[in-house]
Residue frames relative to the residue before (quaternion, step in Angstrom):
aa qw qx qy qz dx dy dz
X 1.0000 0.0000 0.0000 0.0000 0.00 0.00 0.00
X 0.1773 0.8161 -0.5274 0.1561 3.54 1.02 0.81
X 0.5350 0.6285 -0.3941 0.4043 3.56 1.24 -0.29
X 0.5781 0.5913 -0.3769 0.4173 3.59 1.24 -0.20
X 0.5291 0.6332 -0.4112 0.3875 3.58 1.23 -0.32
X 0.4610 -0.6769 0.4911 0.2967 3.60 -0.91 0.85
X 0.4406 -0.7613 0.4046 0.2502 3.61 -0.45 1.19
X 0.6613 0.4958 -0.3362 0.4515 3.65 0.89 -0.73
X 0.6560 0.4933 -0.3105 0.4795 3.59 0.96 -0.82
X 0.6364 0.5268 -0.3228 0.4619 3.57 1.01 -0.81
X 0.6596 0.5030 -0.3046 0.4680 3.59 0.91 -0.91
X 0.6628 0.5057 -0.3067 0.4592 3.58 0.92 -0.91
X 0.6359 0.5227 -0.3180 0.4704 3.58 1.06 -0.76
X 0.6381 0.5108 -0.3178 0.4804 3.59 0.99 -0.81
X 0.6243 0.5361 -0.3374 0.4572 3.59 1.02 -0.75
X 0.6520 0.4944 -0.3112 0.4832 3.60 0.98 -0.82
X 0.6486 0.5126 -0.3204 0.4624 3.59 0.94 -0.84
X 0.6420 0.5167 -0.3143 0.4713 3.58 1.02 -0.81
X 0.6260 0.5295 -0.3254 0.4710 3.57 0.98 -0.87
X 0.6779 0.4965 -0.2856 0.4609 3.58 0.88 -0.95
X 0.6532 0.5155 -0.3129 0.4578 3.59 0.97 -0.84
X 0.6684 0.4812 -0.2952 0.4843 3.58 1.06 -0.73
X 0.6749 0.4955 -0.2944 0.4608 3.59 1.00 -0.80
X 0.7904 0.2494 -0.1160 0.5474 3.56 0.91 -0.94
X 0.6020 -0.4793 0.4079 0.4914 3.55 0.14 -1.34
X 0.6002 -0.5538 0.4175 0.3985 3.58 -1.13 0.56
X 0.8559 0.0905 -0.1174 0.4955 3.56 -0.97 0.98
X 0.2834 0.7845 -0.5037 0.2249 3.59 1.21 0.40
X 0.5739 0.6245 -0.3668 0.3822 3.59 1.12 -0.67
X 0.6081 0.5844 -0.3526 0.4054 3.58 1.14 -0.52
X 0.7753 0.3810 -0.1562 0.4788 3.55 1.14 -0.64
X 0.3744 0.7371 -0.4770 0.2982 3.57 1.23 0.43
X 0.4137 -0.6958 0.5329 0.2464 3.57 -0.83 1.02
X 0.8395 0.1155 -0.1102 0.5195 3.57 -1.11 0.71
X 0.1120 0.8688 -0.4761 0.0776 3.54 1.13 0.78
X 0.6154 0.5613 -0.3728 0.4088 3.59 0.95 -0.75
X 0.6965 0.4551 -0.2703 0.4845 3.58 0.85 -0.95
X 0.6958 0.5038 -0.2919 0.4205 3.56 0.81 -0.99
X 0.7099 0.4375 -0.2772 0.4773 3.61 0.88 -0.86
X 0.5943 0.5350 -0.3682 0.4744 3.58 1.11 -0.57
X 0.6674 0.4980 -0.2983 0.4664 3.57 0.89 -0.94
X 0.6610 0.5028 -0.3128 0.4610 3.59 0.92 -0.87
X 0.6268 0.5224 -0.3413 0.4667 3.61 0.96 -0.80
X 0.6551 0.5120 -0.3109 0.4605 3.57 0.94 -0.88
X 0.6381 0.5285 -0.3328 0.4503 3.61 0.92 -0.84
X 0.6893 0.4741 -0.2818 0.4697 3.57 0.90 -0.94
X 0.6490 0.5101 -0.3230 0.4630 3.60 0.97 -0.77
X 0.6875 0.4719 -0.2920 0.4685 3.58 0.91 -0.86
X 0.6034 0.5361 -0.3655 0.4636 3.60 1.03 -0.65
X 0.6567 0.4960 -0.3020 0.4812 3.58 0.97 -0.88
X 0.6521 0.5327 -0.3061 0.4442 3.58 0.93 -0.95
X 0.7088 0.4389 -0.2472 0.4939 3.58 1.11 -0.70
X 0.6827 -0.5517 0.2629 0.4005 3.57 1.26 0.36
X 0.5747 0.5575 -0.3910 0.4539 3.59 1.25 0.08
X 0.2212 -0.8275 0.5005 0.1255 3.60 -0.33 1.18
X 0.8019 0.2499 -0.1372 0.5250 3.61 0.96 -0.72
X 0.5134 -0.6272 0.5081 0.2912 3.50 -1.18 0.75
X 0.5057 -0.6879 0.4316 0.2913 3.59 -0.80 0.98
X 0.6907 0.4940 -0.2924 0.4399 3.58 0.89 -0.87
X 0.7941 0.3298 -0.1619 0.4841 3.57 0.74 -1.05
X 0.3484 -0.7294 0.5081 0.2975 3.57 1.11 -0.66
X 0.5771 0.5823 -0.3626 0.4431 3.57 1.31 0.19
X 0.6670 -0.5498 0.3431 0.3675 3.54 -1.22 0.60
X 0.5345 -0.6465 0.4498 0.3066 3.56 -0.96 0.91
X 0.6530 0.5167 -0.3356 0.4404 3.60 0.95 -0.76
X 0.6148 0.5252 -0.3510 0.4722 3.62 1.09 -0.60
X 0.6173 0.5181 -0.3401 0.4847 3.58 1.07 -0.72
X 0.6563 0.5098 -0.3111 0.4610 3.59 0.93 -0.89
X 0.6146 0.5392 -0.3437 0.4620 3.60 1.00 -0.79
X 0.6511 0.5090 -0.3193 0.4638 3.59 0.91 -0.88
X 0.6466 0.5202 -0.3217 0.4558 3.57 0.91 -0.88
X 0.6700 0.4893 -0.2977 0.4724 3.58 0.94 -0.86
X 0.6242 0.5219 -0.3393 0.4721 3.59 1.04 -0.71
X 0.6490 0.5082 -0.3162 0.4695 3.58 0.97 -0.85
X 0.6360 0.5237 -0.3255 0.4640 3.58 0.97 -0.84
X 0.6465 0.5169 -0.3172 0.4628 3.57 0.94 -0.89
X 0.6747 0.4964 -0.3003 0.4562 3.59 0.84 -0.97
X 0.6605 0.4925 -0.3131 0.4725 3.59 0.92 -0.84
X 0.6626 0.5118 -0.3059 0.4533 3.58 0.98 -0.80
X 0.7717 0.3681 -0.1775 0.4874 3.60 0.97 -0.84
X 0.4444 0.7355 -0.4364 0.2664 3.61 1.24 -0.18
X 0.3431 -0.7272 0.5623 0.1932 3.54 -1.13 0.76
X 0.6753 0.4387 -0.2923 0.5158 3.56 1.24 -0.19
X 0.5917 -0.5871 0.3964 0.3848 3.60 -1.11 0.52
X 0.0350 -0.7699 0.6372 -0.0003 3.56 -0.89 0.95
X 0.6167 -0.6023 0.3523 0.3644 3.58 -0.95 0.82
X 0.7777 0.3673 -0.1975 0.4705 3.58 0.93 -0.79
X 0.5001 0.6895 -0.4105 0.3255 3.57 1.25 -0.06
X 0.4186 -0.6747 0.5472 0.2649 3.55 -0.96 0.90
X 0.3508 -0.7346 0.5386 0.2173 3.55 -0.96 0.83
X 0.4343 -0.6629 0.5485 0.2666 3.52 -1.09 0.80
X 0.4366 -0.7304 0.4515 0.2686 3.61 -0.47 1.15
X 0.6342 0.5287 -0.3350 0.4540 3.60 1.02 -0.74
X 0.6633 0.4923 -0.3094 0.4711 3.59 0.98 -0.83
X 0.6069 0.5431 -0.3537 0.4600 3.59 1.02 -0.75
X 0.6508 0.5165 -0.3046 0.4658 3.58 0.97 -0.89
X 0.6494 0.5036 -0.3112 0.4773 3.60 0.93 -0.87
X 0.6585 0.5098 -0.3109 0.4580 3.60 0.93 -0.87
X 0.6389 0.5199 -0.3247 0.4648 3.58 1.01 -0.80
X 0.6480 0.5076 -0.3126 0.4741 3.59 0.97 -0.84
X 0.6345 0.5223 -0.3294 0.4648 3.59 0.97 -0.81
X 0.6499 0.5195 -0.3151 0.4565 3.59 0.95 -0.88
X 0.6508 0.5128 -0.3107 0.4658 3.58 0.95 -0.90
X 0.6592 0.5042 -0.3025 0.4688 3.60 0.94 -0.88
X 0.6518 0.5168 -0.3163 0.4560 3.57 0.95 -0.90
X 0.6483 0.5108 -0.3144 0.4690 3.59 0.96 -0.88
X 0.6430 0.5226 -0.3182 0.4607 3.60 1.02 -0.80
X 0.6492 0.5073 -0.3131 0.4723 3.56 0.99 -0.84
X 0.6427 0.5161 -0.3258 0.4631 3.59 0.96 -0.85
X 0.6495 0.5224 -0.3112 0.4565 3.56 0.93 -0.94
X 0.6568 0.5056 -0.2992 0.4727 3.57 0.91 -0.96
X 0.6555 0.5173 -0.3060 0.4572 3.58 0.95 -0.87
X 0.6394 0.5180 -0.3169 0.4716 3.56 1.02 -0.77
X 0.6421 0.5144 -0.3258 0.4658 3.60 0.99 -0.80
X 0.6402 0.5224 -0.3235 0.4609 3.56 0.95 -0.87
X 0.6655 0.5009 -0.3008 0.4645 3.57 0.90 -0.94
X 0.6510 0.5421 -0.3108 0.4310 3.56 1.00 -0.87
X 0.7909 0.3248 -0.1451 0.4980 3.60 0.95 -0.87
X 0.3343 0.7473 -0.5110 0.2622 3.62 1.12 0.46
């Protein structure tokens, strides 16, 4: 049901993404350090600029709300990502599970090495 997306907002968002890809690099947003803080702050800057009557960003010439949409999309992707991202908060429970898995794996390797050694 992608046809439900508002076409002007979608186009404006693509324009911002294209601007960013040309300025930085394609998919650079995935590798931004401290992404949660930075994209939240950037979204706020764009929203407040729009709220104060400035419709277009001075640097890009593109609509502030389209910039804010991109920031929110990046925040969503970083929050929901299954792969490690520099700015993604780690789930403490998952970190604990991963540590336990590592300890178990190391124990299994050690045991396997002992078995091989004494065959």
